[in-house]
N, C-alpha and C positions, 0 to 999 in steps of 0.2 A: 684617433679613430681610423677605421679602415678607409682607404681611398675609394673603394668601390661601394656604391650605395647598396645596402641590403634592405629589401622591402620589409616593412614592419612585421608582417605575418611570418616571414622567414626568421627574423631576429627573435620574435617571441617563441617560435618553435625551438630554436637553439637554446635560448635562455632557460626555457622550461626543462629541456632534456639534459642540459649540461650543468646547470647551476641550481635550479629549484628542485627538480625531482630527486637528485641524489641526497639533498638535505632532508627532504620529506621522508624518503625511505629510511634514512639513518635515524631520524628523530621520532618519526611517527610511522613505524613499519606497518605495512598492510592497510594504510588509511584509504578507505574508498573515496575517490574524488574524481572530478573531471578537470581538465585543463584546456583553456581556449583563449582566443581573442575574438570577441564579438562586441556589438554595441557601437559606440561612437568612434569616429576616426576615419580618415581617408584610407588608412591601411586596411581597414576591415573590408572595404570595397575593392581592394587591390589596386587602387589608383594613386597611392602615395609615390612621391619622387624625392629628389634631393631637396627641393624647397620645403617639403613636408617635415624635414628634420629640425626645423627651427622652433617647433612647439609640439608638445604631446608625444613626440617620437622618443624611443629609447627602449632598453631592455625591460619588458613588462609582460605579464601574463595574468590571466584570471583563473582562480581556483574555485571550484564548486564542490561543496561538501554535501554529504547525505542529509536529507531533510531532518533526520533524527539525531544528527551529530550533537555532541556535548556543546552547550552554548558557550563554554569557555574556550573551545578549541580555536576559533578564528583568532582571538587575541594571542593565544599561545603560539600559533603558527606565524603570525605577523612579527612577534617579538623575536622568535628564533631566527627568522630570515633577516630581520634588522641587524641581529648580532653576528650572523654567520655568512651572509652573502658576500662575495668578493666586491671590492670597491669599483672594479671595472669589469666589463664583459664585452668581448670583441672590440675593444678599444673605446667603448662608451661607458661613462659613469653609470652606476646602477642606482645612484641616489638622485632624487628629484627635489625641486623647490616645493614649498607649500603651495596649495592652490591659490591662484591670484584672483581675489574677489572682483577686481576691476577688469578682468579679462576672461570672464566665463569659467573661472576655476582652472585655467590652464596651468599646467606644471611643466617646468623646464628642467633639463638635465643640470645637475649641480655636482661637481667633483668634490668629494671629501676624501680625506686620507686617514681619518680616525673616527672612533665613535660609531654609533649605530647608523645604518643605511636607511634613508627615507625612501624605501623602495615602492614600486608600484605593482606589487603582487596583491591584487584585489581579491577578496574572499566573499563568497555568497553561497546560498543554497539556490537551486534552480528556481523554485517559486519566488524567492526573494528578488532575484534579478528580474524575472518577468514582470513582477508587480512594479518594481522601481522603474524599469526601462520602457515597458509597454503599457503599464497600467492595467494589467489583466490578472485575474485570480484563476490559477490553473485548476483549482478545485471546482470551479463553476463551468458550465457549458459555454462554448464560444458561439453565442447566438448571433444572428445577422446584425443586430444593432452594435454588438461588440466589434465584429469584423469591420463594419463600415466606419466606425470611429477611429480605427487604427491607421495612422499615416503609413503609406507605403515605404517611405524612407526609413522608418524604424523597423518595419517588418523585414526589409531587405538586409539591414545590418544585424538583425537577430538571426536570420537563417543563413547569412553569409559569414565572412570571416573564416576562422579555422578552429577545429577541435583537435587537440593533440592527444587527448586521452579521455576516456569516459567510462566510469563505473557507476554513475549515479543517474543515468537517464537523460542527460542533456540532449543527446541526439534525437531521442524519441520525441521530446518536446519541440525541437526544431523541425522535425518532420511533420508534426501536427500543425505547425504554422507555415509550412512550406508554400502553400497556395490556398486561395479562397475555396470554400465549398462551391460545388458546381453552380448552384442557383444564385449565390452571391456573385459569382463570376459573370453569369449571364446578365444579372442586373447591372453590373458595372459596365459591361460591354454596351448594353442598351443605353445607359446614361452617357457613355462616351459618344455614341452616335447621335444622341439627342442634342448634346452640346454642340457638335458640329452643325447639326441641322438648324440650330437657333441663329447661327452667324454666317454660314457659308454664303448666303445671298447678300449679306450686308457689306461684305468686303467690296464686291463690285458696285453695289448701289452707292456707297460712299464715294468711290472713285468716279462713278458716272456723274455725281453731283459736283465734282471738282475738288473733293476733299481727299487728296492723296495721302496726307498724314494720317487721317482717320482710317483710310483704306489699308495703309501699311500696318497700323496698329492691330486692326482686326485680322489682317493676314498673318501677323506674327502669332496672335492667339490661336488661330486655326492650325498653324504649323505645330504649336505645342500640343494641341488637341489630337492631331494626327499621330504625333509621337507617343502620346499617352495611350492611345488606342492600340498602337503596335506593341507596347509593353504588355498590355492586357491580353492581346491576342496570342502573344508568345509566352504567357504565364510567367512573367518576370516582373518582380516589384521594381518600380522606378526609384532611383536615388534622389537626393535633394539637388537643388538647382546647379550647384557647382559641377556636379558630375553627370547631370542629366544627358547632355549631348554626347559625352564620352561613352556612357553606358548604352545609349541608343545605337551608336555605331557598332556595338558588339552584338546587337540583335541580328537574327537571320535576315530580317528585312532592312537592316541598317545600310548595307552597301548599296542597295538599289535606291532607297528612298532619301538618304542623306543628301546626295547631290541635287536632287529635285527640290527638296525643301530649302536648301541653301539658295538655290536660284529664286525660289519664291520670296525668301527674305530679302534678297538683293535687288529684286525687280524694281524698276523705276516708274512703272505705270500699273494701273489696276488690271489692264488687259494681259500684260505679261505675267503678273502675279497670278491671275486666274488660270492661265495656261498651265503653270507649274502645279498649282494646287489641284486642278482638275486631274492631272496625271497622278498625283498622290492619292486622290480620292479613288481613282479607278484601281490603283494597286491595293488600297484597303478593301475594295469590293472583292477582288480576287482572293485576298487573304481570308476574308470572312467566309467565303464559300468553301475554302479548303478546310475550315474548322468543322464543317458539316453539323452545325448547331441548329440551323433553321432550314426551311425550304430554300432552294437556290434563288439568290437575289441578283438583280441586274448588276453588271460590271462596267457600265458606261454612264457617264454623267448625262444629265438632262437639263433642259431649260427650267427656270423657276417660274412656273405658271405663266409662260409666254413672255416673261421679261428676259432680256439678253444676258442672263447670268447663269453659268453652268454649275449645277449642284449635284450632290450624290445622296446625302442622307434622306432627301425627300422620297426616295424609293421605298422607305419604310423599314430600314434595317432595325431601328430601335423597337418598333412595334413587334416585329418578327421575333426578336430576342426575348422581349417581355412575355410573349405568348408561350415561349418554350419553358418558362419557369414553372416548376411543379411544387416547390416547397410553399405551403400556405403562408408561412411567416414572411417569406420574401415576396410572394404574390401580393400580400397586403401592402408592402412597401412600394412595390412597382405600380400599384393602382394610383398612387399619388404622383405628383410631378417627379420626374426622374432626375433628382438632384445629384445622384452619385454618392461616392464616399467623401470623407473629409478632404481628400486631395482635390476633388472637384468643387467642393463648397468653398474652400479657402486656400490661399497660398501664403497665409500669414505665418511667419516663422514661429512666433511665440505660441500660436494656437497649435501648430503641428508638433512642437517640441516639448510642450508642457502637458503632462498627463492629467493635471488638475482639471482640464477642460473636458475630459472624456465623459464623465457622467452627464454633462450638459449636452454634448454632441450626440450621445446615444439617444437622447429624447427625440432627435430629428427623425428617427427611424421606428419609433414606437407609436402604437395607435393613440 
């Protein structure tokens, strides 16, 4: 293998251009298709490193065929590639182990010197992939309940990654999913502020009562809520927890807020914790006003109804954002408690990663 680490997206691009595409052109000339790496994997986020090569990593690419392609074509392409791909590419085996049922279906590189290659050139149509990975039907409208049941971590890895070639409309679908409709976005911003408002005073109250552990836990939750709101304000889907902080630092607000939030997390008293959180809240207030979505809102913290706890959401950011919603379907959702999307409702990995829950989750947002 090469001594210098090659990010997965770069390896996939080279594998498609130098190994897969020439075989496609020779065996299936003029075949309309797209080639990409999207979906699961740290490399899709651009965060893979040397440690990432111990699983899932290797020469691979995804092919997307036209919706009306001959149903026998995927198997024919798979077999042709199994028979004709080189056994190694850029120093890496092109063959993989079978999916490990005891390790979430992980496949590892497996060197072979004869016989067919168990490659990872996966073949889909665009609608087939979107149904399998996101649980959506592209032939149906993306209504507010559908948007709100979609985990951001899956949206990010659908519109992220890389597309190397496209003749079948993959990029058009990715653009459709690039960000929430305006009023769904307003609802999520309102819900984010509401979530901060529910707990911003409790951090200090717990500490005031002598419960520094409870105060620290609430403070950590508030740090995460501040970060989530920043992703929303910057129209950027948040990734899953392993890369949440890394992606946050890449936001425009990350360099300013990350040190403040780190200090809040490391604070040893509720008073110090409040000082750093208050600074973060005031930054959020300024960021909100720059969006120009509502009337201008206060940018300084205030006392919580005369108690010695400094808060920000109490100024009414959530209500102002909800009033700006014009879509009747989203207005109906916003008239109920602002629970936000699935990411705010739950951080349970199985719920966020299993599309089977989506029909149930969508009912949260229906009359």
